[in-house]
matplotlib code that plots the C-alpha trace (Angstrom):
import matplotlib.pyplot as plt

x = [0.2, 1.3, 0.5, -1.2, 0.3, -2.1, -2.9, -4.7, -3.4, -5.9, -9.0, -12.0, -13.9, -24.1, -27.4, -28.5, -28.7, -32.4, -33.3, -30.1, -31.0, -34.5, -34.3, -30.9, -31.5, -30.9, -27.3, -26.6, -24.9, -22.3, -23.2, -20.7, -20.0, -19.2, -16.9, -15.3, -14.8, -13.4, -10.9, -9.7, -9.4, -12.0, -12.0, -15.7, -17.6, -21.2, -22.2, -25.6, -26.2, -24.6, -21.6, -18.1, -15.3, -11.6, -8.1, -5.0, -2.5, 1.2, 2.1, -0.7, -3.2, -6.8, -7.9, -11.5, -11.8, -14.6, -17.4, -20.4, -21.3, -24.1, -26.1, -24.7, -25.3, -26.1, -29.2, -31.7, -29.5, -26.6, -26.3, -28.2, -27.4, -26.4, -28.8, -28.5, -26.5, -28.8, -28.6, -26.9, -27.4, -24.6, -21.2, -19.7, -16.1, -14.2, -10.6, -10.3, -10.7, -13.6, -12.9, -12.2, -14.9, -14.9, -11.8, -9.5, -6.5, -3.3, -0.8, 0.5, 4.5, 6.6, 7.3, 3.7, 3.8, 1.1, 1.4, 0.0, 1.1, -1.6, -3.0, -6.5, -4.7, -2.8, -6.0, -8.8, -12.2, -15.7, -17.5, -20.0, -21.0, -17.9, -19.1, -16.9, -14.5, -11.8, -10.9, -7.6, -7.1, -4.4, -4.0, -5.8, -7.6, -7.7, -11.1, -10.9, -12.2, -9.6, -9.4, -10.4, -8.9, -11.1, -9.0, -10.0, -7.6, -6.5, -6.3, -7.9, -11.4, -10.9, -8.6, -7.6, -9.1, -9.1, -7.5, -4.4, -3.5, -2.4, -3.6, -1.5, 1.4, -0.9, -3.3, -0.1, 0.0, -3.3, -5.7, -8.6, -8.1, -10.8, -10.3, -13.0, -14.2, -16.3, -17.7, -15.1, -15.0, -18.4, -20.2, -19.1, -19.1, -21.3, -23.7, -26.2, -29.5, -31.3, -30.0, -30.7, -34.3, -34.9, -33.1, -34.9, -32.1, -32.6, -28.9, -26.6, -23.1, -21.2, -22.1, -18.5, -18.8, -22.1, -20.5, -17.9, -20.4, -22.3, -19.2, -18.6, -22.3, -21.5, -18.4, -20.5, -22.9, -20.3, -16.9, -17.4, -17.9, -14.2, -12.9, -13.2, -14.3, -17.3, -16.5, -12.9, -13.0, -10.5, -11.3, -8.3, -7.2, -4.1, -4.4, -8.1, -8.8, -7.4, -9.6, -12.5, -12.0, -11.7, -15.1, -16.4, -15.2, -17.5, -20.6, -23.3, -24.4, -21.1, -21.6, -20.7, -19.4, -15.7, -14.0, -10.6, -9.3, -6.0, -5.3, -2.1, -1.3, -4.8, -6.8, -10.1, -10.8, -8.0, -6.6, -4.8, -6.6, -8.8, -12.1, -15.4, -16.9, -20.2, -23.5, -23.9, -20.1, -20.3, -23.5, -21.8, -19.1, -21.8, -23.6, -20.7, -19.8, -23.3, -23.0, -19.5, -21.2, -24.0, -26.6, -27.0, -30.8, -31.7, -35.0, -33.7, -30.2, -30.8, -32.2, -29.7, -26.7, -28.1, -28.5, -24.8, -22.5, -19.9, -17.1, -19.1, -18.8, -15.4, -14.5, -16.5, -14.3, -11.1, -7.7, -5.5, -7.1, -10.4, -10.7, -10.4, -13.5, -14.2, -16.8, -19.2, -21.6, -25.2, -26.3, -27.3, -23.9, -22.0, -24.4, -21.8, -17.9, -15.8, -14.4, -17.7, -18.7, -15.6, -16.2, -19.9, -18.7, -20.7, -17.9, -17.2, -14.1, -12.0, -8.4, -6.5, -3.0, -2.2, 0.7, 2.6, 5.9, 8.5, 8.8, 5.1, 5.0, 8.3, 6.0, 3.7, 6.7, 8.4, 5.1, 3.9, 7.0, 9.5, 7.6, 4.5, 5.6, 9.0, 10.9, 13.0, 12.3, 14.9, 15.1, 13.2, 10.3, 10.3, 9.7, 7.2, 5.2, 5.0, 4.0, 1.1, -0.1, 0.6, -0.4, 0.3, 1.8, 4.3, 7.3, 6.7, 6.7, 9.8, 11.6, 10.7, 11.6, 14.3, 15.6, 19.2, 18.4, 17.8, 19.7, 17.5, 14.3, 12.4, 13.2, 12.1, 8.9, 8.3, 8.9, 6.5, 3.8, 4.7, 4.4, 1.4, -0.6, 0.3, 2.5, 1.1, -2.8, -2.0, -0.4, -3.3, -5.8, -3.8, -4.1, -7.7, -8.5, -6.5, -8.9, -11.3, -9.6, -6.0, -3.8, -0.5, 1.3, 4.1, 6.3, 7.6, 11.1, 13.2, 15.0, 15.6, 12.2, 11.6, 10.3, 7.2, 8.2, 11.5, 12.6, 16.0, 15.5, 13.7, 15.2, 11.9, 12.9, 10.0, 7.4, 3.5, 2.5, 6.1, 5.2, 2.5, 5.4, 6.2, 2.6, 1.3, 4.8, 4.8, 7.1, 6.2, 9.0, 12.5, 13.0, 13.4, 16.9, 17.4, 17.0, 13.9, 12.4, 13.0, 11.2, 8.4, 8.1, 8.0, 5.2, 3.1, 3.7, 2.5, -0.5, -1.9, -1.4, -3.3, -6.1, -6.4, -6.2, -6.1, -2.6, 0.4, 2.9, 3.6, 6.0, 9.4, 8.7, 10.5, 7.9, 5.6, 4.0, 0.7, 0.7, -0.2, -0.5, 1.9, 4.8, 3.9, 5.7, 5.8, 7.2, 9.9, 9.6, 12.9, 15.5, 18.0, 15.8, 12.3, 11.6, 9.8, 10.9, 9.6, 11.1, 8.3, 6.6, 9.8, 11.1, 8.1, 7.5, 3.9, 3.9, 4.4, 1.4, -1.0, -0.5, -3.3, -3.9, -6.9, -10.3, -11.9, -14.7, -12.9, -12.6, -9.0]
y = [-0.1, 3.5, 6.6, 9.2, 12.4, 15.2, 18.8, 20.1, 23.5, 23.9, 22.4, 24.5, 23.2, 18.2, 17.6, 15.8, 12.1, 12.0, 8.9, 7.3, 7.8, 6.8, 3.7, 2.2, -0.5, 0.0, 0.0, -3.9, -4.7, -7.5, -10.7, -12.5, -14.9, -12.1, -10.4, -13.7, -14.1, -10.5, -11.1, -14.5, -13.0, -14.7, -13.9, -14.2, -11.2, -10.3, -6.6, -5.1, -6.0, -9.5, -11.6, -10.7, -13.0, -11.4, -12.4, -12.7, -10.0, -10.8, -9.5, -11.8, -9.3, -9.4, -7.3, -7.0, -5.1, -3.9, -3.8, -1.6, 1.2, 2.8, 1.9, 2.7, 6.4, 5.7, 6.7, 8.5, 8.5, 10.6, 14.0, 12.9, 11.9, 8.3, 5.7, 2.7, -0.5, -3.5, -6.7, -9.6, -13.4, -16.0, -14.9, -11.9, -12.0, -9.2, -10.2, -7.7, -4.0, -2.4, 0.0, 3.7, 6.3, 7.9, 9.7, 10.6, 8.6, 10.5, 9.8, 13.2, 12.8, 12.7, 9.0, 8.2, 7.7, 8.7, 12.1, 10.7, 7.3, 4.7, 2.0, 3.9, 6.8, 5.0, 4.2, 6.3, 4.7, 5.2, 2.9, 4.9, 1.8, 2.8, 3.3, 0.8, 0.7, -1.4, -2.7, -3.7, -5.4, -6.6, -10.4, -10.7, -7.8, -9.3, -8.9, -5.1, -3.3, -1.2, 2.4, 3.1, 5.3, 6.0, 7.6, 9.9, 9.7, 12.7, 13.8, 17.1, 15.7, 14.5, 11.4, 8.6, 5.7, 4.2, 1.1, 3.4, 2.9, -0.1, 0.0, -2.9, -1.0, 1.1, -1.9, -3.8, -0.8, -1.9, 0.1, -0.9, 1.0, 1.8, 3.5, 4.8, 5.7, 8.6, 10.4, 12.5, 15.4, 16.6, 13.5, 14.3, 18.2, 19.7, 22.3, 23.5, 25.7, 22.9, 20.3, 23.0, 23.1, 19.5, 19.3, 19.7, 21.8, 24.0, 23.5, 21.2, 19.9, 18.1, 14.8, 13.5, 14.7, 13.1, 9.8, 10.2, 10.7, 7.6, 5.7, 6.9, 5.9, 2.5, 2.5, 3.4, 0.5, -2.3, -1.7, -3.6, -6.9, -6.2, -5.6, -1.8, 0.7, 3.0, 5.4, 5.9, 6.8, 9.1, 10.8, 11.6, 12.5, 14.3, 16.9, 17.2, 14.2, 17.0, 19.7, 17.4, 16.5, 20.0, 20.4, 17.7, 19.0, 22.2, 20.0, 19.8, 16.5, 14.7, 15.5, 12.3, 10.3, 10.9, 11.5, 12.8, 14.2, 13.9, 16.7, 16.2, 19.2, 20.5, 23.4, 25.0, 27.4, 30.1, 32.8, 31.1, 27.9, 26.1, 27.6, 26.2, 28.2, 29.6, 28.2, 31.0, 30.6, 26.9, 27.0, 29.4, 27.0, 24.3, 26.1, 26.6, 23.0, 21.9, 24.2, 22.6, 19.3, 20.3, 21.0, 24.8, 25.0, 25.6, 24.2, 20.5, 20.6, 18.2, 15.7, 16.4, 15.7, 12.7, 11.4, 11.7, 8.7, 8.9, 9.0, 12.3, 13.6, 13.1, 14.7, 17.8, 18.1, 18.1, 18.1, 20.4, 23.1, 22.6, 18.9, 19.7, 20.2, 20.6, 21.5, 24.2, 25.8, 25.7, 21.9, 21.0, 19.0, 22.3, 25.2, 27.9, 28.3, 26.6, 30.0, 31.0, 27.8, 28.3, 31.9, 31.0, 27.9, 25.6, 23.0, 19.4, 20.4, 17.2, 16.7, 17.1, 16.1, 18.3, 19.5, 19.8, 18.6, 21.1, 21.4, 21.1, 22.9, 21.5, 18.7, 21.1, 23.1, 20.2, 19.2, 22.5, 24.4, 21.6, 18.5, 20.5, 24.0, 24.0, 25.1, 25.7, 29.3, 32.1, 35.1, 37.0, 34.5, 34.0, 37.6, 37.9, 34.7, 36.5, 39.8, 37.9, 35.8, 38.6, 41.9, 44.8, 42.7, 41.4, 43.7, 42.6, 38.9, 39.4, 41.2, 38.5, 35.6, 37.1, 34.5, 35.3, 33.9, 30.3, 27.6, 28.6, 30.3, 27.0, 26.7, 30.3, 29.9, 26.5, 28.3, 31.0, 28.5, 26.2, 29.0, 30.7, 27.7, 25.1, 25.9, 28.9, 28.0, 24.8, 26.6, 29.1, 26.3, 24.8, 27.9, 28.1, 24.6, 24.9, 27.7, 24.7, 21.6, 19.9, 20.0, 18.2, 20.0, 18.6, 19.3, 16.4, 17.1, 14.4, 16.0, 12.6, 11.3, 8.8, 11.0, 10.4, 12.0, 12.9, 16.3, 17.4, 21.1, 21.0, 18.6, 17.3, 17.4, 16.8, 17.4, 17.1, 13.6, 12.3, 11.6, 8.9, 6.4, 6.5, 5.7, 3.4, 1.7, 0.5, -1.3, 1.1, 3.5, 3.3, 1.4, 3.3, 3.6, 2.2, 5.9, 6.4, 3.2, 4.2, 7.4, 5.4, 3.2, 6.5, 8.0, 5.0, 4.9, 8.4, 8.1, 5.0, 6.3, 9.5, 7.3, 5.4, 8.5, 11.8, 12.3, 10.9, 10.6, 6.7, 4.8, 4.9, 7.9, 11.4, 13.8, 15.8, 18.9, 20.2, 23.2, 26.5, 30.0, 31.1, 28.5, 27.6, 24.4, 22.1, 18.4, 18.0, 14.5, 13.8, 10.9, 12.7, 14.6, 14.1, 17.1, 20.2, 23.6, 27.1, 28.3, 27.1, 30.4, 32.4, 29.6, 29.7, 33.7, 33.3, 36.8, 38.1, 35.7, 35.9, 38.7, 37.7, 34.0, 33.6, 34.8, 37.4, 36.0, 32.7, 31.7, 32.3]
z = [-0.2, -0.8, 1.6, -0.7, -1.0, -2.2, -3.1, 0.2, -0.4, -3.3, -1.7, -0.9, 1.2, 5.8, 5.9, 9.1, 8.3, 9.1, 7.1, 8.4, 11.9, 11.5, 9.5, 11.3, 13.5, 17.3, 18.4, 19.0, 22.2, 21.5, 23.1, 25.3, 22.7, 20.2, 22.6, 23.3, 19.4, 19.1, 22.1, 20.5, 17.0, 15.1, 11.5, 11.2, 12.7, 12.9, 12.1, 12.3, 8.6, 8.4, 9.0, 7.5, 7.0, 7.0, 6.7, 8.8, 8.1, 7.4, 10.8, 12.5, 12.9, 11.3, 8.4, 7.1, 3.8, 1.8, 4.5, 3.1, 5.7, 3.5, 0.3, -3.1, -3.9, -7.3, -9.6, -7.7, -4.6, -6.2, -4.4, -1.4, 2.1, 2.5, 3.0, 5.1, 3.6, 2.8, 4.7, 3.3, 4.0, 4.7, 5.3, 3.3, 2.0, 3.5, 2.1, -0.6, -0.5, -2.5, -5.5, -4.6, -5.4, -8.9, -9.8, -12.5, -13.1, -12.0, -14.5, -15.2, -14.6, -17.6, -17.0, -16.9, -13.0, -10.8, -9.1, -5.9, -4.8, -4.1, -6.3, -6.3, -8.1, -10.8, -13.2, -11.6, -11.0, -12.5, -9.5, -7.7, -5.5, -3.2, 0.2, 2.1, 5.0, 6.2, 9.6, 11.2, 14.6, 16.6, 16.7, 19.9, 21.6, 25.0, 26.9, 27.2, 24.4, 22.5, 21.5, 17.8, 15.0, 12.1, 9.4, 6.5, 3.6, 1.7, -1.9, -2.2, -1.8, -5.5, -5.1, -2.8, -1.0, 2.5, 1.0, 0.3, 3.9, 5.7, 9.4, 10.5, 12.4, 14.2, 15.1, 16.5, 18.9, 20.4, 18.2, 16.1, 12.9, 10.4, 6.9, 4.9, 1.4, 0.8, -2.2, -4.0, -6.5, -8.0, -6.6, -3.1, -2.9, -5.6, -4.5, -6.9, -6.6, -8.1, -5.6, -2.7, -3.7, -3.4, -0.1, 3.3, 4.3, 1.2, 0.9, -1.0, -1.0, 1.7, 0.7, 1.4, 5.0, 5.4, 4.4, 6.7, 9.6, 8.2, 8.6, 12.2, 12.9, 11.6, 13.9, 16.8, 16.2, 15.2, 16.3, 19.4, 17.6, 16.2, 19.7, 19.7, 22.3, 20.8, 23.6, 22.4, 19.1, 17.3, 14.1, 12.1, 8.7, 6.7, 4.2, 3.0, 5.5, 8.0, 6.7, 6.8, 10.5, 11.3, 9.8, 11.9, 14.9, 14.2, 13.0, 15.2, 13.5, 14.6, 18.3, 20.1, 17.3, 18.3, 21.4, 20.1, 16.9, 14.9, 12.1, 9.8, 7.5, 6.9, 9.0, 8.5, 11.5, 11.1, 9.1, 6.0, 6.6, 3.8, 5.3, 3.8, 0.8, 1.6, 0.2, -2.4, -3.7, -3.7, -5.9, -8.1, -8.7, -9.1, -11.9, -13.8, -13.4, -14.5, -17.6, -18.8, -18.3, -20.6, -17.9, -17.8, -17.8, -14.0, -14.4, -15.6, -13.9, -11.3, -13.7, -16.4, -13.9, -12.5, -16.1, -16.8, -16.8, -14.2, -16.9, -18.3, -14.8, -14.4, -17.9, -16.9, -13.7, -15.5, -13.8, -11.8, -9.4, -11.1, -10.1, -6.2, -4.1, -0.5, 2.1, 2.1, 4.8, 4.6, 5.0, 8.4, 8.7, 8.7, 9.2, 9.8, 9.4, 11.7, 12.8, 13.8, 15.6, 17.8, 18.4, 19.6, 21.4, 19.2, 18.6, 19.6, 21.6, 21.9, 22.8, 19.5, 18.3, 15.3, 13.1, 10.0, 8.0, 8.1, 4.2, 3.2, -0.1, -1.6, -2.9, -5.0, -6.0, -7.5, -9.2, -10.5, -11.2, -11.9, -13.6, -15.0, -15.4, -17.0, -13.8, -11.9, -11.0, -11.4, -9.0, -11.5, -12.1, -8.4, -7.8, -10.6, -9.2, -5.6, -7.1, -9.1, -5.9, -3.5, -5.0, -2.8, -0.2, -2.5, -1.5, 2.3, 1.1, -0.9, 2.0, 4.3, 1.8, -0.1, -2.7, -1.9, 1.8, 0.3, -1.6, -4.5, -5.6, -5.5, -1.9, -1.3, -3.2, -1.1, 2.3, 1.4, 0.8, 3.6, 6.2, 4.7, 3.9, 6.4, 9.3, 10.7, 10.1, 11.9, 14.8, 14.8, 15.0, 17.9, 19.8, 19.0, 20.0, 23.1, 24.4, 25.0, 25.2, 25.5, 22.2, 21.3, 18.4, 16.4, 13.3, 11.4, 10.4, 8.5, 5.8, 4.3, 4.1, 1.2, -1.7, -3.7, -7.0, -8.7, -7.9, -9.1, -8.5, -5.2, -2.5, -0.9, 2.8, 5.1, 2.3, 2.4, 3.4, 4.1, 7.7, 6.6, 5.7, 9.5, 10.5, 7.9, 6.8, 3.0, 0.8, -2.1, -1.1, -0.4, 3.1, 6.2, 7.7, 11.2, 12.7, 10.5, 11.9, 15.4, 14.6, 13.0, 16.2, 18.4, 16.4, 16.2, 19.8, 20.4, 17.9, 19.6, 23.0, 22.1, 20.8, 23.8, 26.4, 24.6, 25.8, 23.7, 26.4, 26.3, 28.4, 27.0, 24.8, 25.2, 26.9, 24.7, 26.5, 26.0, 23.5, 25.1, 24.1, 27.0, 26.0, 22.6, 22.5, 19.4, 19.3, 16.8, 15.2, 13.7, 13.2, 15.5, 17.8, 19.3, 21.7, 22.0, 20.3, 21.1, 17.9, 15.4, 15.1, 14.5, 12.1, 9.9, 10.4, 12.0, 13.1, 9.5, 8.4, 11.5, 13.7, 16.0, 15.3, 17.9, 16.3, 18.2, 20.7, 21.2, 24.8, 26.2]

ax = plt.figure().add_subplot(projection="3d")
ax.plot(x, y, z, "-o")
ax.set_aspect("equal")
plt.show()
């Protein structure tokens, strides 16, 4: 399995699941026999919709793949909240993953390789019957229910799949790990006045967020049969999955569905973060999309869009920035911007582990400037690009990030975007979250992390998504060195302990202090150093980008 890398920096990101709540069966309490089977690692498990049979992972743990958590969102269910999955008789084979949700193939590199690692990204997908999840458990769970990590993949809400992640390493730390598919692109995040008109919320969009909450409800009903503790659920994700996790923290319909959160390289609540579009802005984007797909007539747009084939929808989506989608406010699942929800205290304030990588944007510079843009940048083209992107503020940006202060203009440009788009918004979110719940902040900083793409002009360093190979180890990249394997072991111990207790400090690991506004300590995760730093804000020029990072009105 390959950890997906992605383009969260371009993402812009729910109706209450009334039908799901009303038609779902009551939460089953696992029988004594079911609990015994889970404790002894039975490969056949009973869910609320039928029996599933999994497999033994190569490390001795169990894995159950391709379990449906909602009905196929096809035909008249396209662009509607997820409905309950159908029941099945007999024992369902759960040894192979389901296909990813519809997405274009990512074969944009000169050698034909995928831009984002992961089998789901190699050939694309047109299968709308895709709402499935995967479950990893340790070989034996013992008698006590284990903490649960529900993982949302990244990919700009346009690419990726739950099956891109191998949860075995975290399961070996004593977790039950669940990875989730959710609707992507226009199928998951299209807002349009015609769709809003037929909704009880009088709003549309956010179907991918609704799918994620449906998966969380499935976990609440069923995870006990796999040895998991429904009262110790951590929701986590990276990049777009992190932005979506941020949205669920602000979602009233997610209340009680998770008890902790992990955000890796994706923010939504502070200045510079990927804040959701308003319903009006999202509908305007949706009208333009519908017109490009041949459905411009507002009186027939919903019928016309549902009549299109998946391939036609993907073709209308296109590639690059036009293909990237995200949440919007309006549906009951996200009625207000996260920033407003925090200011008003209407959030699911839970302990949070949050952070970024030291060199986030180097991946995107290598992709868009070097591989697709004919780079590298020169000092003149760097200055021109900064003026184009920052307008009247460009002189101050160039003064703060002069090309001559970096080994190359490419690295100067990467630093600007790392700090503005990732590092400082993540710190601001940590400061905001810390007003209501414990926060543990980190920065992954391995300058020799195994790269995903060739980058002759932009040394990748600790690039966007580079930490995933340390949490979800893979054979697809260069093997980790002994020092990197030790860092991986420390990180999985931290993540597992946090999922179990809300505090990452585990026996045998270096102390990780809680992040607070007065001390601003962020844990550095590097092969040669795992310890807190107070220099993060200065290193990333956060005073320049966010003079006042905590929104007015937030509790302090």
